[in-house]
DSSP file (Angstrom, degrees, kcal/mol; ACC not computed):
  #  RESIDUE AA STRUCTURE BP1 BP2  ACC     N-H-->O    O-->H-N    N-H-->O    O-->H-N    TCO  KAPPA ALPHA  PHI   PSI    X-CA   Y-CA   Z-CA
    1    1 A X              0   0    0      0, 0.0     2,-0.4     0, 0.0     0, 0.0   0.000 360.0 360.0 360.0 133.7  -17.8   21.6    3.2
    2    2 A X        -     0   0    0      3,-0.0     2,-0.3     0, 0.0     3,-0.0  -0.868 360.0-123.0-110.7 145.7  -17.2   18.1    4.5
    3    3 A X        -     0   0    0     -2,-0.4     2,-0.1     1,-0.1     0, 0.0  -0.597  31.7-108.7 -82.9 141.7  -14.2   16.9    6.2
    4    4 A X        -     0   0    0     -2,-0.3     2,-0.4     1,-0.1    -1,-0.1  -0.446  34.3-122.5 -67.5 142.2  -12.4   13.9    4.8
    5    5 A X        -     0   0    0     -2,-0.1     2,-0.3    -3,-0.0    -1,-0.1  -0.687  19.3-136.6 -88.4 140.9  -12.7   10.8    6.9
    6    6 A X        -     0   0    0     -2,-0.4     2,-0.1     1,-0.1     3,-0.1  -0.697  22.2-112.3 -90.4 144.3   -9.6    9.2    8.1
    7    7 A X        -     0   0    0     -2,-0.3     3,-0.1     1,-0.1    -1,-0.1  -0.470  48.8 -90.0 -67.4 150.8   -9.3    5.4    8.0
    8    8 A X        -     0   0    0     -2,-0.1    -1,-0.1     1,-0.1     3,-0.1  -0.307  44.4-107.3 -63.9 146.5   -9.3    3.9   11.5
    9    9 A X        -     0   0    0      1,-0.1     3,-0.1    -3,-0.1    -1,-0.1  -0.407  44.2 -96.5 -67.5 149.4   -5.9    3.5   13.1
   10   10 A X        -     0   0    0      1,-0.1    -1,-0.1    -3,-0.1    84,-0.1  -0.220  51.7 -80.5 -64.5 160.2   -4.7    0.0   13.3
   11   11 A X        -     0   0    0      1,-0.1    -1,-0.1    82,-0.1    83,-0.1  -0.322  38.2-163.2 -59.5 140.0   -5.2   -2.0   16.5
   12   12 A X        +     0   0    0     -3,-0.1     2,-0.3     2,-0.1    -1,-0.1   0.210  42.1 128.1-115.5  15.7   -2.6   -1.1   19.1
   13   13 A X        -     0   0    0     80,-0.1    55,-0.2     1,-0.1    54,-0.1  -0.552  61.9-118.6 -73.2 133.5   -2.9   -4.1   21.5
   14   14 A X        -     0   0    0     53,-3.2     2,-1.0    -2,-0.3    -1,-0.1  -0.405  24.2-113.3 -65.2 145.4    0.4   -5.8   22.2
   15   15 A X        -     0   0    0     -2,-0.1     2,-0.1    86,-0.0    -1,-0.1  -0.757  45.5-152.7 -79.6 107.2    0.6   -9.4   21.2
   16   16 A X        -     0   0    0     -2,-1.0     2,-0.1     1,-0.1    51,-0.1  -0.435  10.5-113.8 -86.4 155.2    0.8  -10.9   24.7
   17   17 A X     >  -     0   0    0     -2,-0.1     4,-2.7     1,-0.1     5,-0.2  -0.345  38.4-100.7 -75.0 167.1    2.5  -14.2   25.7
   18   18 A X  H  > S+     0   0    0      1,-0.2     4,-2.5     2,-0.2     5,-0.2   0.915 123.6  49.7 -60.7 -44.1    0.2  -17.0   27.1
   19   19 A X  H  > S+     0   0    0      1,-0.2     4,-2.3     2,-0.2    -1,-0.2   0.898 112.1  48.9 -61.7 -37.2    1.1  -16.2   30.7
   20   20 A X  H  > S+     0   0    0      2,-0.2     4,-2.9     1,-0.2     5,-0.3   0.921 111.0  49.7 -66.3 -42.5    0.3  -12.5   30.2
   21   21 A X  H  X S+     0   0    0     -4,-2.7     4,-2.8     1,-0.2     5,-0.2   0.919 111.4  49.2 -60.9 -43.0   -3.0  -13.4   28.5
   22   22 A X  H  X S+     0   0    0     -4,-2.5     4,-2.3    -5,-0.2    -1,-0.2   0.912 113.1  46.9 -63.9 -41.6   -3.9  -15.7   31.4
   23   23 A X  H  X S+     0   0    0     -4,-2.3     4,-2.3     2,-0.2    -2,-0.2   0.944 115.3  43.8 -66.7 -48.2   -3.0  -13.0   34.0
   24   24 A X  H  X S+     0   0    0     -4,-2.9     4,-2.5     1,-0.2     5,-0.2   0.923 114.7  50.5 -63.7 -43.2   -4.9  -10.2   32.2
   25   25 A X  H  X S+     0   0    0     -4,-2.8     4,-2.4    -5,-0.3    -1,-0.2   0.904 111.1  48.6 -60.4 -42.0   -7.9  -12.5   31.6
   26   26 A X  H  X S+     0   0    0     -4,-2.3     4,-2.5    -5,-0.2     5,-0.2   0.887 111.0  50.5 -66.6 -38.7   -8.0  -13.5   35.2
   27   27 A X  H  X>S+     0   0    0     -4,-2.3     4,-2.9     2,-0.2     5,-0.6   0.924 112.7  45.6 -65.7 -43.3   -7.8   -9.9   36.4
   28   28 A X  H  X5S+     0   0    0     -4,-2.5     4,-1.5     3,-0.2    -2,-0.2   0.915 115.1  48.2 -65.7 -41.6  -10.7   -8.9   34.1
   29   29 A X  H  <5S+     0   0    0     -4,-2.4    -2,-0.2    -5,-0.2    -1,-0.2   0.899 119.9  37.5 -64.5 -40.2  -12.7  -11.9   35.2
   30   30 A X  H  <5S+     0   0    0     -4,-2.5    -2,-0.2    -5,-0.2    -3,-0.2   0.891 138.8   6.3 -81.1 -41.6  -12.1  -11.3   38.9
   31   31 A X  H  <5S+     0   0    0     -4,-2.9    22,-0.8    -5,-0.2    -3,-0.2   0.444 110.2  80.8-126.8  -1.4  -12.2   -7.5   39.2
   32   32 A X  E  << -A   52   0A   0     -4,-1.5     2,-0.3    -5,-0.6    20,-0.2  -0.351  55.6-144.8-103.1-178.1  -13.3   -6.1   35.9
   33   33 A X  E     -A   51   0A   0     18,-2.5    18,-2.7    -2,-0.1     2,-0.5  -0.995   6.1-158.5-145.8 146.4  -16.4   -5.5   33.9
   34   34 A X  E     +A   50   0A   0     -2,-0.3     2,-0.3    16,-0.2    16,-0.2  -0.956  31.8 170.9-124.2 109.5  -17.4   -5.6   30.3
   35   35 A X  E     -A   49   0A   0     14,-2.5    14,-2.5    -2,-0.5     2,-0.4  -0.865  31.8-132.9-127.0 154.1  -20.5   -3.5   29.8
   36   36 A X  E     +A   48   0A   0     -2,-0.3     2,-0.3    12,-0.2    12,-0.2  -0.846  30.7 175.0-101.6 138.6  -22.6   -2.2   26.9
   37   37 A X  E     -A   47   0A   0     10,-3.5    10,-3.6    -2,-0.4     2,-0.2  -0.987  33.3-105.3-143.1 151.3  -23.6    1.4   27.0
   38   38 A X  E     -A   46   0A   0     -2,-0.3     8,-0.2     8,-0.2     5,-0.1  -0.504  39.5-116.8 -72.7 146.0  -25.4    3.9   24.7
   39   39 A X        -     0   0    0      6,-1.7     6,-0.1     3,-0.8    -1,-0.1  -0.417  18.8-121.2 -75.9 160.4  -23.3    6.4   23.0
   40   40 A X  S    S+     0   0    0      1,-0.2     3,-0.1    -2,-0.1    -1,-0.1   0.852 108.0  40.6 -71.2 -34.4  -23.8   10.1   23.8
   41   41 A X  S    S+     0   0    0      1,-0.2     2,-0.5     2,-0.0    -1,-0.2   0.812 121.1  34.9 -88.9 -29.7  -24.6   11.1   20.2
   42   42 A X    >   -     0   0    0      3,-0.2    -3,-0.8     1,-0.1     3,-0.6  -0.953  56.4-169.4-130.2 112.8  -26.7    8.2   19.0
   43   43 A X  T 3  S+     0   0    0     -2,-0.5    -1,-0.1     1,-0.2    -3,-0.0   0.675  89.2  58.2 -75.7 -15.0  -29.1    6.4   21.4
   44   44 A X  T 3  S+     0   0    0     -6,-0.1     2,-0.4     2,-0.0    -1,-0.2   0.692  96.0  73.0 -86.3 -17.9  -29.7    3.6   18.9
   45   45 A X  S <  S-     0   0    0     -3,-0.6    -6,-1.7    -6,-0.1     2,-0.3  -0.802  70.9-154.0 -98.7 137.2  -26.0    2.7   18.7
   46   46 A X  E     -A   38   0A   0     -2,-0.4     2,-0.3    -8,-0.2    -8,-0.2  -0.831   4.7-159.6-112.4 150.7  -24.4    0.9   21.6
   47   47 A X  E     -A   37   0A   0    -10,-3.6   -10,-3.5    -2,-0.3     2,-0.3  -0.889  12.3-130.2-126.2 154.4  -20.8    0.9   22.6
   48   48 A X  E     -A   36   0A   0     -2,-0.3     2,-0.4   -12,-0.2   -12,-0.2  -0.803  16.9-168.3-108.3 149.3  -18.7   -1.5   24.8
   49   49 A X  E     -A   35   0A   0    -14,-2.5   -14,-2.5    -2,-0.3     2,-0.5  -0.998  10.0-159.9-137.1 131.3  -16.4   -0.7   27.6
   50   50 A X  E     +AB  34  89A   0     39,-2.9    39,-2.7    -2,-0.4     2,-0.4  -0.954  27.0 170.7-105.6 126.7  -13.9   -2.9   29.4
   51   51 A X  E     -AB  33  88A   0    -18,-2.7   -18,-2.5    -2,-0.5     2,-0.4  -0.992  19.6-176.0-141.6 145.4  -13.1   -1.5   32.8
   52   52 A X  E     -AB  32  87A   0     35,-2.3    35,-2.9    -2,-0.4     2,-0.4  -0.992   7.4-163.8-140.7 132.2  -11.2   -2.6   35.9
   53   53 A X  E     + B   0  86A   0    -22,-0.8     2,-0.3    -2,-0.4    33,-0.2  -0.946  17.7 163.7-116.4 137.9  -10.8   -0.7   39.2
   54   54 A X  E     - B   0  85A   0     31,-2.1    31,-2.3    -2,-0.4    -2,-0.0  -0.996  40.5-143.6-152.4 149.8   -8.2   -1.5   41.8
   55   55 A X  S    S+     0   0    0     -2,-0.3     2,-0.9    29,-0.2    28,-0.1   0.610  84.4  87.5 -88.4 -13.0   -6.6    0.0   44.8
   56   56 A X     >  -     0   0    0      1,-0.2     4,-1.7    29,-0.1     3,-0.4  -0.775  63.3-163.8 -89.0 107.0   -3.2   -1.5   44.0
   57   57 A X  H  > S+     0   0    0     -2,-0.9     4,-2.4     1,-0.2     5,-0.2   0.828  85.7  58.6 -62.1 -32.9   -1.6    1.0   41.7
   58   58 A X  H  > S+     0   0    0      2,-0.2     4,-2.3     1,-0.2    -1,-0.2   0.893 104.5  50.5 -65.6 -39.1    1.0   -1.6   40.4
   59   59 A X  H  > S+     0   0    0     -3,-0.4     4,-1.9     2,-0.2    -1,-0.2   0.931 111.6  48.2 -63.3 -44.8   -1.7   -3.9   39.2
   60   60 A X  H  X S+     0   0    0     -4,-1.7     4,-1.5     1,-0.2    -2,-0.2   0.912 114.0  45.2 -63.4 -43.4   -3.4   -1.1   37.3
   61   61 A X  H  X S+     0   0    0     -4,-2.4     4,-2.4     1,-0.2    -1,-0.2   0.846 109.2  56.7 -70.5 -32.3   -0.2    0.1   35.7
   62   62 A X  H  X S+     0   0    0     -4,-2.3     4,-2.8     2,-0.2     5,-0.2   0.866 103.9  54.3 -65.8 -35.3    0.8   -3.5   34.9
   63   63 A X  H  X S+     0   0    0     -4,-1.9     4,-2.3     2,-0.2     5,-0.4   0.923 110.0  46.4 -61.7 -43.8   -2.4   -3.9   32.9
   64   64 A X  H  X S+     0   0    0     -4,-1.5     4,-2.2     1,-0.2    -2,-0.2   0.922 115.9  45.0 -65.2 -44.6   -1.6   -0.8   30.9
   65   65 A X  H  < S+     0   0    0     -4,-2.4    -2,-0.2     2,-0.2    -1,-0.2   0.901 114.8  47.9 -65.4 -41.5    2.0   -2.0   30.2
   66   66 A X  H  < S+     0   0    0     -4,-2.8    -2,-0.2    -5,-0.2    -1,-0.2   0.906 122.5  31.2 -70.2 -42.9    1.0   -5.6   29.4
   67   67 A X  H  < S-     0   0    0     -4,-2.3   -53,-3.2    -5,-0.2    -2,-0.2   0.821  90.0-143.0 -86.0 -32.4   -1.8   -4.8   27.0
   68   68 A X     <  +     0   0    0     -4,-2.2     2,-0.3    -5,-0.4    -3,-0.1   0.516  69.3  83.8  80.8   4.9   -0.4   -1.5   25.6
   69   69 A X        +     0   0    0     -6,-0.3    -1,-0.3    -5,-0.2    -2,-0.2  -0.866  55.5  53.2-135.2 167.6   -3.9    0.0   25.4
   70   70 A X        -     0   0    0     -2,-0.3     2,-0.4    -3,-0.1    19,-0.2  -0.325  67.5 -89.3 103.4 176.9   -6.4    1.8   27.5
   71   71 A X  E     -C   88   0A   0     17,-2.4    17,-2.7    -2,-0.1     2,-0.5  -0.970  25.2-150.2-128.0 143.1   -6.6    4.8   29.7
   72   72 A X  E     +C   87   0A   0     -2,-0.4     2,-0.3    15,-0.2    15,-0.2  -0.959  22.0 173.5-113.6 131.5   -5.9    5.0   33.4
   73   73 A X  E     -C   86   0A   0     13,-2.3    13,-2.9    -2,-0.5     2,-0.4  -0.974  31.6-112.3-138.9 155.8   -7.6    7.6   35.5
   74   74 A X  E     -C   85   0A   0     -2,-0.3     2,-0.6    11,-0.2    11,-0.2  -0.670  23.5-153.4 -85.5 132.2   -7.9    8.5   39.2
   75   75 A X  E     -C   84   0A   0      9,-2.3     9,-1.1    -2,-0.4     2,-0.4  -0.941  20.8-124.7-108.5 122.2  -11.2    8.0   40.9
   76   76 A X        -     0   0    0     -2,-0.6     2,-0.1     7,-0.1     7,-0.0  -0.489  34.0-129.2 -64.8 120.3  -11.9   10.2   43.8
   77   77 A X        -     0   0    0     -2,-0.4     3,-0.1     4,-0.1     6,-0.1  -0.398  15.1-111.9 -76.2 148.0  -12.7    7.8   46.7
   78   78 A X    >   -     0   0    0      4,-0.2     3,-1.8     1,-0.2    -1,-0.1  -0.318  57.9 -70.3 -64.5 162.1  -15.7    8.1   48.9
   79   79 A X  T 3  S+     0   0    0      1,-0.3    -1,-0.2    -2,-0.0     3,-0.1  -0.301 121.1  17.7 -58.0 131.4  -14.9    9.1   52.5
   80   80 A X  T 3  S+     0   0    0      1,-0.3     2,-0.3    -3,-0.1    -1,-0.3   0.468 103.5 102.0  88.1   2.2  -13.3    6.3   54.4
   81   81 A X  S <  S-     0   0    0     -3,-1.8    -1,-0.3     1,-0.0     2,-0.1  -0.808  74.9-100.7-117.6 162.0  -12.1    4.2   51.4
   82   82 A X        -     0   0    0     -2,-0.3    -4,-0.2     1,-0.1    -1,-0.0  -0.434  45.4 -96.4 -76.4 150.7   -8.8    3.8   49.7
   83   83 A X        -     0   0    0     -2,-0.1     2,-0.3    -6,-0.1    -7,-0.1  -0.319  42.6-152.9 -64.6 150.3   -8.0    5.6   46.5
   84   84 A X  E     - C   0  75A   0     -9,-1.1    -9,-2.3    -3,-0.1     2,-0.4  -0.931  13.0-150.1-127.6 148.8   -8.6    3.7   43.2
   85   85 A X  E     -BC  54  74A   0    -31,-2.3   -31,-2.1    -2,-0.3     2,-0.4  -0.941  17.3-150.6-110.0 142.1   -7.2    3.8   39.7
   86   86 A X  E     -BC  53  73A   0    -13,-2.9   -13,-2.3    -2,-0.4     2,-0.5  -0.945   3.7-158.5-114.3 132.9   -9.4    2.7   36.9
   87   87 A X  E     -BC  52  72A   0    -35,-2.9   -35,-2.3    -2,-0.4     2,-0.4  -0.953  20.4-178.4-107.4 127.7   -8.1    1.1   33.7
   88   88 A X  E     -BC  51  71A   0    -17,-2.7   -17,-2.4    -2,-0.5     2,-0.4  -0.988  18.3-175.3-135.4 136.0  -10.6    1.5   30.8
   89   89 A X  E     +B   50   0A   0    -39,-2.7   -39,-2.9    -2,-0.4    -2,-0.0  -0.998  19.0 151.7-125.8 126.1  -10.6    0.4   27.1
   90   90 A X        +     0   0    0     -2,-0.4     2,-0.5   -41,-0.2   -42,-0.2   0.310  32.7 115.9-136.7   8.8  -13.4    1.5   24.9
   91   91 A X     >  -     0   0    0      1,-0.1     4,-2.6   -44,-0.1     5,-0.2  -0.708  61.8-137.9 -83.2 128.0  -11.9    1.5   21.3
   92   92 A X  H  > S+     0   0    0     -2,-0.5     4,-2.5     1,-0.2     5,-0.2   0.885  99.1  47.6 -54.9 -49.4  -13.7   -1.1   19.2
   93   93 A X  H  > S+     0   0    0      1,-0.2     4,-1.8     2,-0.2    -1,-0.2   0.881 113.9  48.3 -64.1 -37.2  -10.6   -2.4   17.4
   94   94 A X  H  > S+     0   0    0     -3,-0.2     4,-2.6     2,-0.2    -1,-0.2   0.907 111.3  50.2 -68.0 -41.7   -8.7   -2.8   20.7
   95   95 A X  H  X S+     0   0    0     -4,-2.6     4,-2.5     1,-0.2    -2,-0.2   0.908 109.5  50.9 -63.7 -41.9  -11.6   -4.5   22.4
   96   96 A X  H  X S+     0   0    0     -4,-2.5     4,-2.0    -5,-0.2    -1,-0.2   0.883 112.1  46.6 -65.0 -37.1  -11.9   -7.0   19.5
   97   97 A X  H  X S+     0   0    0     -4,-1.8     4,-2.1     2,-0.2    -2,-0.2   0.893 111.8  50.6 -71.9 -38.0   -8.2   -7.8   19.7
   98   98 A X  H  X S+     0   0    0     -4,-2.6     4,-3.0     2,-0.2     5,-0.3   0.891 108.8  53.2 -62.6 -37.5   -8.4   -8.2   23.4
   99   99 A X  H  X S+     0   0    0     -4,-2.5     4,-1.9     1,-0.2    -2,-0.2   0.930 108.0  50.5 -61.6 -44.9  -11.3  -10.5   23.0
  100  100 A X  H  < S+     0   0    0     -4,-2.0     4,-0.3     1,-0.2    -1,-0.2   0.900 118.2  38.1 -59.3 -41.4   -9.3  -12.6   20.6
  101  101 A X  H  < S+     0   0    0     -4,-2.1     3,-0.2     1,-0.2    -2,-0.2   0.836 124.0  37.0 -81.4 -33.2   -6.4  -12.9   23.0
  102  102 A X  H >X S+     0   0    0     -4,-3.0     3,-2.1    -5,-0.2     4,-1.3   0.588  84.5  97.1 -99.6 -10.3   -8.3  -13.2   26.3
  103  103 A X  T 3< S+     0   0    0     -4,-1.9     3,-0.3     1,-0.3    -1,-0.2   0.828  81.5  55.5 -52.7 -39.0  -11.3  -15.3   25.4
  104  104 A X  T 34 S+     0   0    0     -4,-0.3    -1,-0.3    -3,-0.2    -2,-0.1   0.744 119.6  33.1 -65.4 -18.2   -9.8  -18.6   26.6
  105  105 A X  T <4 S+     0   0    0     -3,-2.1     2,-0.4     1,-0.2    -2,-0.2   0.503 116.5  51.3-114.2  -7.3   -9.2  -17.1   30.0
  106  106 A X     <  -     0   0    0     -4,-1.3     4,-0.5    -3,-0.3    -1,-0.2  -0.937  48.0-171.3-142.8 114.0  -12.1  -14.7   30.6
  107  107 A X  S >  S+     0   0    0     -2,-0.4     3,-0.8     1,-0.2     4,-0.4   0.832  86.8  63.3 -71.1 -31.9  -15.8  -15.4   30.2
  108  108 A X  G >  S+     0   0    0      1,-0.2     3,-1.3     2,-0.2    -1,-0.2   0.874  99.1  52.5 -62.3 -38.0  -16.8  -11.7   30.5
  109  109 A X  G >  S+     0   0    0      1,-0.3     3,-1.2    -3,-0.2    -1,-0.2   0.683  92.9  73.5 -76.4 -15.2  -14.9  -10.6   27.4
  110  110 A X  G <  S+     0   0    0     -3,-0.8    -1,-0.3    -4,-0.5    -2,-0.2   0.685  82.5  72.9 -68.1 -16.6  -16.7  -13.2   25.3
  111  111 A X  G <   +     0   0    0     -3,-1.3    -1,-0.2    -4,-0.4    -2,-0.2   0.704  67.5 116.7 -70.4 -20.8  -19.8  -11.1   25.6
  112  112 A X    <   +     0   0    0     -3,-1.2     2,-0.3    -4,-0.2   -76,-0.0  -0.235  37.4 166.8 -55.0 130.2  -18.5   -8.5   23.2
  113  113 A X        -     0   0    0      2,-0.0     2,-0.4     0, 0.0    -2,-0.0  -0.919  14.3-173.8-151.1 120.9  -20.6   -8.3   20.1
  114  114 A X        -     0   0    0     -2,-0.3     2,-0.1   -22,-0.0   -67,-0.1  -0.908  32.8-110.2-112.8 141.8  -20.6   -5.6   17.4
  115  115 A X              0   0    0     -2,-0.4    -2,-0.0     1,-0.1     0, 0.0  -0.419 360.0 360.0 -65.5 145.5  -23.1   -5.5   14.5
  116  116 A X              0   0    0     -2,-0.1    -1,-0.1     0, 0.0    -2,-0.0   0.502 360.0 360.0 -78.3 360.0  -21.4   -6.3   11.2
C-alpha cells in the first residue's frame, strides 16, 4: 500500500517591507550563513540551510517575527561563553521566497540554487 502524496504547503514567508528586507538581509550577511548540506536519506541530493546565531534574544525573535518562518532553538554554550539562540530556515519554498526578497541586500542568499 502506498500513501498518497500531499502537495507542498504554500510558502509561508511574510511579504516584508523594504526596511524589513534590508534589516533581515543585513543580519544574514553580517552574522548568518547559507550552506549546502547532504540530506540524511540521499547522499546524492543536497539541501540548503539558512542559519543565524546570536546572543541577543530580541534579535533572534525579531527575525522570526519579521519573516514569519524558521525555527528557533537554544544552543548549549561552551563553558565561559554566553548562551545563544539559533534561527534556522531549511524549507525549500521558504528559502526561495527569502532569496527573492533579500537578494538586493544579502550576497550570501544569492548562492541558493536548486536543480529544476
